[in-house]
C-alpha positions as CSV (number, residue, x, y, z in Angstrom):
1,M,-0.1,0.0,0.1
2,S,1.4,3.4,-0.9
3,T,1.8,6.1,1.8
4,G,-0.4,8.3,-0.7
5,T,-3.4,6.1,-0.5
6,L,-5.3,5.3,2.8
7,P,-8.1,2.7,3.1
8,L,-11.2,4.2,3.8
9,R,-11.5,3.1,7.5
10,F,-8.2,5.0,8.5
11,V,-9.5,8.0,6.6
12,C,-12.8,7.6,8.5
13,M,-11.0,7.4,11.9
14,F,-8.8,10.5,11.1
15,V,-11.7,12.7,10.4
16,L,-13.9,11.6,13.1
17,L,-11.7,12.1,16.0
18,G,-11.1,15.7,14.3
19,M,-14.9,16.3,13.7
20,V,-15.2,18.3,17.0
21,W,-15.4,22.0,17.8
22,A,-13.4,23.4,20.5
23,S,-13.8,27.0,22.3
24,S,-11.8,29.4,22.1
25,G,-10.4,28.9,25.1
26,A,-9.7,25.0,24.8
27,I,-6.2,23.6,25.5
28,H,-4.7,21.7,22.8
29,A,-3.3,18.1,23.6
30,A,0.2,17.8,24.9
31,E,0.3,14.0,24.4
32,Y,-1.0,11.8,21.5
33,E,-1.5,8.2,21.6
34,I,-0.4,5.6,19.2
35,P,-2.5,2.5,18.1
36,S,-1.4,-0.6,19.5
37,D,-2.3,-4.0,19.7
38,R,-5.0,-5.1,22.2
39,K,-5.7,-8.3,24.2
40,A,-9.1,-10.6,23.0
41,S,-9.0,-11.5,26.7
42,E,-9.3,-7.8,27.9
43,I,-11.8,-6.8,25.5
44,L,-14.5,-9.9,25.1
45,P,-16.8,-11.6,27.2
46,A,-15.0,-15.0,28.4
47,E,-17.9,-16.7,26.6
48,I,-16.8,-15.6,23.4
49,L,-13.1,-16.3,23.7
50,K,-13.7,-20.1,22.7
51,G,-15.9,-22.6,21.8
52,P,-15.9,-26.1,21.1
53,H,-14.9,-25.5,17.3
54,Y,-13.0,-22.2,17.5
55,R,-10.5,-20.1,19.9
56,I,-9.8,-16.5,19.3
57,R,-6.1,-15.7,18.9
58,E,-5.0,-13.1,22.0
59,V,-3.2,-10.7,20.0
60,V,-5.9,-8.4,18.2
61,T,-4.3,-5.9,16.2
62,A,-6.0,-2.3,16.5
63,D,-5.6,0.5,14.0
64,G,-7.1,2.9,16.4
65,Y,-10.2,2.4,14.9
66,M,-11.4,-1.3,14.3
67,D,-10.1,-4.2,16.0
68,Q,-9.0,-7.0,13.7
69,F,-9.2,-10.6,14.9
70,T,-8.0,-13.9,14.0
71,V,-10.0,-17.0,14.6
72,D,-8.3,-20.8,14.6
73,S,-11.4,-23.0,13.7
74,D,-11.8,-26.8,13.0
75,Y,-12.9,-25.3,9.7
76,G,-9.8,-23.2,8.9
77,V,-8.4,-19.8,10.2
78,F,-10.8,-17.0,9.9
79,E,-9.7,-13.0,9.9
80,V,-12.4,-10.6,10.5
81,T,-12.7,-7.0,11.4
82,G,-14.9,-5.4,13.6
83,D,-16.3,-6.5,16.8
84,I,-20.0,-7.1,15.5
85,A,-18.2,-8.7,12.3
86,L,-16.6,-11.3,15.0
87,R,-20.1,-11.8,16.4
88,K,-21.5,-12.8,13.2
89,L,-18.4,-15.3,12.6
90,V,-18.9,-16.9,15.8
91,R,-22.4,-17.6,14.7
92,E,-21.3,-18.9,11.4
93,I,-18.8,-21.4,12.9
94,Y,-22.0,-23.1,15.1
95,A,-24.0,-23.1,11.8
96,I,-21.3,-24.7,10.0
97,T,-21.0,-27.4,12.6
98,A,-24.8,-27.8,12.4
99,L,-24.6,-28.2,8.6
100,Q,-22.0,-30.9,8.8
101,E,-24.0,-32.8,11.4
102,I,-26.8,-32.7,8.6
103,K,-24.3,-34.4,6.2
104,G,-24.2,-37.3,8.4
105,T,-27.8,-38.1,8.3
106,D,-29.9,-40.7,6.3
107,A,-31.6,-37.9,4.5
108,F,-28.5,-36.4,3.3
109,T,-27.1,-39.6,2.5
110,A,-30.1,-40.6,0.5
111,A,-30.2,-37.5,-1.6
112,V,-26.6,-38.0,-2.9
113,K,-27.8,-41.5,-4.1
114,E,-30.6,-39.9,-5.9
115,S,-28.2,-37.4,-7.4
116,A,-27.0,-39.9,-9.7
117,T,-30.3,-39.9,-11.8
118,A,-30.5,-36.1,-11.6
119,P,-29.5,-33.8,-14.4
120,V,-25.9,-34.1,-15.0
121,A,-25.3,-30.5,-14.3
122,L,-27.1,-31.0,-10.9
123,G,-25.2,-34.0,-9.9
124,K,-23.6,-35.8,-7.2
125,N,-20.5,-33.4,-7.2
126,L,-22.8,-30.4,-6.7
127,I,-23.7,-31.9,-3.0
128,T,-20.4,-33.5,-2.4
129,N,-18.1,-30.7,-3.2
130,P,-20.1,-27.4,-3.7
131,V,-18.9,-24.1,-5.3
132,D,-18.5,-21.3,-3.1
133,T,-21.7,-19.6,-4.2
134,V,-24.7,-20.4,-5.9
135,T,-22.8,-19.9,-9.4
136,G,-22.9,-23.5,-9.2
137,I,-25.9,-23.5,-11.2
138,P,-25.7,-23.8,-15.1
139,K,-25.2,-20.3,-16.7
140,G,-28.6,-20.4,-18.7
141,V,-30.4,-21.4,-15.7
142,Y,-28.6,-19.0,-13.3
143,R,-29.6,-16.1,-15.6
144,L,-33.0,-17.1,-15.4
145,F,-33.2,-17.5,-11.7
146,S,-31.4,-14.1,-11.2
147,N,-34.3,-12.5,-12.9
148,I,-37.1,-14.5,-11.5
149,G,-39.8,-12.1,-10.2
150,T,-38.8,-9.4,-12.7
151,G,-38.6,-11.3,-15.9
152,A,-41.2,-12.6,-18.2
153,T,-42.0,-16.4,-18.2
154,S,-42.1,-18.4,-21.6
155,T,-42.4,-22.0,-22.4
156,R,-39.0,-23.8,-22.3
157,D,-37.9,-27.2,-22.7
158,P,-39.2,-29.5,-19.8
159,S,-35.6,-30.5,-19.0
160,E,-34.7,-26.9,-18.4
161,D,-38.0,-26.5,-16.4
162,S,-36.8,-29.6,-14.1
163,R,-33.3,-27.7,-13.7
164,L,-34.6,-24.0,-13.0
165,E,-36.9,-25.8,-10.5
166,T,-34.3,-27.3,-8.4
167,A,-31.8,-24.3,-8.9
168,L,-35.2,-22.1,-7.6
169,L,-35.5,-24.4,-4.8
170,L,-31.7,-24.3,-3.7
171,S,-31.8,-20.6,-3.3
172,T,-34.9,-21.1,-1.2
173,Y,-33.5,-23.8,1.1
174,K,-30.5,-21.8,1.2
175,R,-32.4,-18.6,2.7
176,E,-34.8,-21.1,4.8
177,Y,-31.8,-22.7,6.7
178,A,-29.7,-19.6,6.8
179,A,-32.5,-18.0,8.9
180,Q,-33.2,-20.9,10.9
181,L,-29.7,-21.0,12.1
182,G,-29.4,-17.1,12.4
183,V,-26.8,-16.3,9.7
184,D,-26.3,-14.3,7.0
185,V,-27.0,-16.1,3.4
186,Y,-24.8,-13.5,1.5
187,S,-22.2,-13.7,4.1
188,S,-18.6,-13.6,2.4
189,N,-17.5,-16.5,4.7
190,R,-16.6,-19.3,1.9
191,V,-16.9,-22.3,4.2
192,L,-20.6,-21.5,5.2
193,H,-21.5,-21.0,1.7
194,K,-20.1,-24.4,0.6
195,E,-21.8,-26.2,3.8
196,L,-25.4,-24.4,2.7
197,N,-25.0,-25.1,-0.8
198,S,-24.2,-28.9,0.1
199,V,-27.0,-29.3,2.4
200,G,-29.2,-26.8,-0.1
201,W,-28.6,-28.9,-3.2
202,A,-29.5,-32.2,-1.4
203,A,-32.7,-30.6,0.1
204,A,-33.6,-29.6,-3.6
205,I,-32.7,-32.9,-5.1
206,G,-34.3,-35.2,-2.4
207,N,-37.3,-32.8,-2.2
208,W,-37.1,-32.5,1.7
209,G,-39.6,-29.7,1.7
210,T,-39.8,-28.1,5.2
211,S,-39.7,-31.0,7.0
212,L,-36.1,-30.6,8.2
213,A,-36.3,-28.3,10.6
214,L,-33.0,-26.8,11.9
215,A,-32.8,-25.6,15.6
216,P,-31.2,-22.0,16.0
217,V,-27.3,-22.5,16.7
218,G,-26.6,-22.6,20.6
219,G,-24.0,-22.7,22.7
220,P,-22.7,-20.1,25.4
221,A,-21.1,-17.6,22.9
222,V,-24.0,-17.3,21.0
223,S,-26.4,-16.8,24.1
224,V,-24.8,-13.4,24.8
225,F,-26.1,-11.9,21.4
226,K,-29.5,-10.1,21.6
227,T,-32.0,-10.7,19.2
228,T,-34.0,-7.5,18.2
229,R,-37.2,-6.8,16.7
230,M,-35.3,-5.0,13.6
231,A,-33.2,-8.2,13.4
232,N,-36.1,-10.5,13.3
233,S,-38.1,-8.6,10.7
234,V,-34.6,-8.4,8.1
235,N,-34.3,-12.0,8.6
236,N,-38.0,-12.6,7.4
237,V,-37.5,-10.5,4.3
238,L,-34.3,-11.9,3.5
239,K,-35.9,-15.4,4.2
240,A,-38.9,-15.1,2.3
241,E,-37.6,-12.8,-1.0
242,P,-35.0,-13.5,-3.7
243,P,-32.3,-11.1,-4.5
244,P,-34.0,-9.6,-7.6
245,R,-37.1,-8.9,-5.3
246,L,-35.0,-7.2,-2.5
247,R,-33.6,-5.3,-5.5
248,Q,-37.0,-4.2,-6.2
249,I,-37.9,-3.4,-2.6
250,N,-35.2,-1.3,-1.9
251,A,-35.9,0.7,-5.0
252,E,-39.3,1.4,-4.4
253,K,-38.4,2.8,-0.6
254,L,-35.0,4.8,-2.3
255,T,-37.4,6.5,-5.1
256,A,-40.1,7.3,-1.8
257,M,-36.9,9.1,-0.2
258,G,-36.9,11.2,-3.0
259,V,-33.6,9.5,-4.5
260,R,-33.0,10.2,-8.2
261,Q,-33.3,7.1,-10.3
262,E,-29.3,7.1,-11.4
263,L,-28.0,7.4,-8.0
264,Q,-30.2,4.0,-6.8
265,K,-28.9,2.5,-9.7
266,Q,-25.2,3.2,-8.6
267,Y,-26.0,2.1,-5.2
268,L,-27.7,-0.8,-5.8
269,D,-25.1,-2.1,-8.4
270,H,-22.4,-1.2,-5.8
271,P,-20.3,-4.8,-5.7
272,A,-19.3,-3.9,-2.2
273,F,-23.0,-4.2,-0.7
274,T,-24.6,-7.4,-0.4
275,P,-28.6,-7.6,-0.8
276,R,-28.2,-8.0,3.4
277,H,-26.2,-4.9,3.5
278,D,-28.7,-3.0,1.2
279,T,-31.7,-3.8,3.1
280,I,-30.7,-3.0,6.5
281,L,-29.2,0.4,5.1
282,V,-32.5,1.0,3.3
283,E,-34.7,0.3,5.8
284,S,-32.7,2.3,8.1
285,L,-33.1,5.4,6.3
286,A,-36.8,4.8,5.3
287,S,-37.4,4.8,9.0
288,L,-36.2,8.6,8.9
289,T,-39.4,9.7,7.8
290,K,-39.6,13.1,6.2
291,V,-35.7,13.9,7.0
292,R,-34.0,16.0,4.4
293,G,-30.6,14.8,2.9
294,R,-31.1,10.9,2.6
295,D,-29.8,11.1,-0.7
296,A,-26.6,12.7,0.2
297,F,-26.0,10.0,2.6
298,I,-26.4,7.4,-0.3
299,K,-24.2,9.3,-2.5
300,L,-21.6,8.9,0.5
301,A,-22.1,5.4,0.7
302,L,-20.6,5.1,-2.7
303,A,-17.3,5.3,-1.2
304,A,-17.5,1.8,0.4
305,D,-14.6,0.1,-1.3
306,D,-14.6,-3.5,0.7
307,E,-16.9,-5.2,2.9
308,V,-15.5,-3.5,6.3
309,S,-16.6,-0.1,4.9
310,A,-19.8,-1.6,3.6
311,N,-20.5,-2.7,7.3
312,F,-19.4,1.1,8.5
313,F,-22.2,2.8,6.3
314,T,-24.6,0.4,7.1
315,Q,-23.8,0.4,11.0
316,M,-23.9,4.4,10.3
317,A,-27.5,4.3,9.2
318,E,-28.5,1.7,11.9
319,T,-27.4,4.6,14.3
320,L,-29.1,7.4,12.9
321,R,-32.4,5.3,13.1
322,G,-31.8,4.4,16.7
323,Y,-31.3,7.9,17.7
324,H,-34.3,9.0,15.6
325,Q,-36.6,6.6,17.3
326,T,-35.1,6.5,21.1
327,V,-33.8,10.3,21.5
328,S,-35.0,12.9,19.2
329,P,-36.5,13.1,15.5
330,I,-33.8,13.4,13.1
331,R,-34.7,16.7,10.8
332,Q,-31.8,17.0,8.4
333,I,-28.8,14.8,7.1
334,S,-25.7,16.7,5.6
335,V,-22.3,15.1,5.1
336,S,-18.5,16.2,5.6
337,A,-17.0,13.4,3.9
338,P,-16.6,10.5,5.3
339,V,-18.7,11.8,8.4
340,V,-22.8,12.4,8.7
341,L,-24.1,15.3,10.6
342,A,-27.4,14.8,11.7
343,Q,-29.5,18.0,13.0
344,A,-32.1,16.6,15.4
345,A,-35.2,18.4,16.9
346,N,-33.7,18.2,20.2
347,G,-31.0,20.9,18.7
348,S,-28.2,18.5,18.8
349,V,-26.1,17.4,15.7
350,L,-25.3,13.6,16.1
351,V,-22.2,12.3,14.7
352,P,-22.9,8.5,14.2
353,Y,-19.5,6.9,14.2
354,P,-19.3,2.7,14.3
355,L,-15.9,2.0,16.0
356,D,-14.5,-0.5,18.4
357,Y,-11.6,1.8,19.9
358,G,-10.7,5.3,19.2
359,V,-7.5,7.0,20.7
360,W,-6.1,10.4,20.5
361,T,-3.8,11.5,17.8
362,K,-1.9,14.6,16.6
363,K,-3.7,14.0,13.3
364,A,-7.2,14.2,15.2
365,D,-5.8,17.5,17.1
366,E,-4.9,19.0,13.9
367,S,-8.1,18.1,12.1
368,S,-9.9,19.7,15.3
369,S,-8.0,23.0,14.8
370,R,-8.7,23.1,11.2
371,L,-12.5,22.5,11.4
372,L,-13.2,24.9,14.5
373,A,-13.7,27.6,12.2
374,S,-16.6,26.5,10.5
375,D,-18.5,26.3,13.8
376,K,-17.3,30.1,14.8
377,G,-19.1,31.2,11.8
378,S,-22.3,30.0,12.4
379,K,-25.2,31.2,14.8
380,G,-24.9,29.9,18.3
381,R,-22.8,27.2,19.5
382,K,-23.8,23.6,18.5
383,T,-24.4,20.8,20.9
384,Y,-22.5,17.9,19.1
385,E,-23.0,14.1,19.9
386,L,-21.1,11.4,19.2
387,W,-22.4,8.2,19.0
388,V,-19.9,5.0,18.6
389,T,-20.6,1.3,18.8
390,G,-17.5,0.6,20.4
391,T,-15.4,2.9,23.0
392,L,-12.9,5.7,23.1
393,S,-9.5,5.6,24.8
394,P,-9.7,7.7,28.4
395,L,-7.7,10.5,26.7
396,A,-9.7,10.9,23.2
397,R,-13.0,11.1,25.6
398,E,-11.4,13.6,28.1
399,H,-10.4,16.1,25.2
400,L,-13.8,15.3,23.5
401,T,-15.6,16.1,26.7
402,Q,-13.4,19.4,27.4
403,R,-14.5,20.7,23.5
404,G,-18.3,20.3,24.5
405,V,-18.8,17.0,22.9
406,K,-21.1,14.4,24.4
407,V,-19.6,10.9,23.6
408,V,-22.2,7.9,23.8
409,E,-20.7,4.7,23.7
410,N,-21.5,1.1,23.1
411,V,-24.6,2.4,21.5
412,D,-25.3,-0.9,19.8
413,A,-26.2,-2.5,23.2
414,R,-28.9,0.4,23.5
415,I,-30.7,0.3,19.8
416,D,-31.8,-2.1,17.4
417,F,-28.6,-3.2,15.5
418,V,-28.5,-6.1,13.3
419,D,-25.3,-8.2,13.7
């Protein structure tokens, strides 16, 4: 990586901690912090540190913004960025175990045998050695599958009908099993996808129907995670609707917000955002009824360049929704890239910022000084609230508080976040 180009999450961190406005008499920091590694045992509940099939390594790389974890498991080594993303991964490991147990059942064995008489393209290899994604469906069928719900129907060869029917069943079963196990069917976890594909193909070929009920994954680690009304609502939609229908639903909501068609297409086509990201982010913004500037947020979200930054913008939208519903209605959203400023009815300006652990740096202090002028030129002194999903260092919290910023930490514990 060149020194001239920093990942979005680093830029976000620098700008955020500089997004404060000091009074003329504020004292600048005489000491600064350098991001350093943290210990998993000091920042995670004991129940999450290890389970029957995984263990989180003690050294956690911290960049002053996000925690980066390495997890050793029976299914390989996983690396994940973010506390919320870690919780999601732990669920997935339990789900992988449950799916592998299914592969030891008589029903699965029978499906493998039955696949010998299925169409060649939907044969045994797709059950015993599935590809990472649904692209194991033959291209012609996959094209039809991708357009299902939005394209016109026509008369097809009966053998193609059989393939399409099986492909559609796979998608349906994958969504059903993912929902029952409490995991994301659009996850980037390749091991999870292989297991979902394997069991999904077997269910489709074996015509299991809904008789194979999976209990939600359990265990001490999973029991500490909360299930929220928002999470249940999103998971129900993801289970019921295929990707093309989700796109249509989200497009309709963006239109209702006044987001122009071109911007809608740019966002919904963005490769960093999965249908799950889109559904959570758009639903969060849709809940901000009559709020101006939501199109500016969508435009900002186009800056996402990977899964981590897509998570960042999605959790930022969730924070806006949580504040709007539990503290004070938001009236206006504006952007000082990559930071969002939300003017609330109570007179406060909310700065939603998903981070795990933020520290006080020289860059943060300098950015604060440069941005001071913008507040001096406004009528009256604004009240700023910085809402973070994790925590700040004592030094960062102290300086922000001195400058009149109200810091609210661990907001994912007080509002409806979808892990």
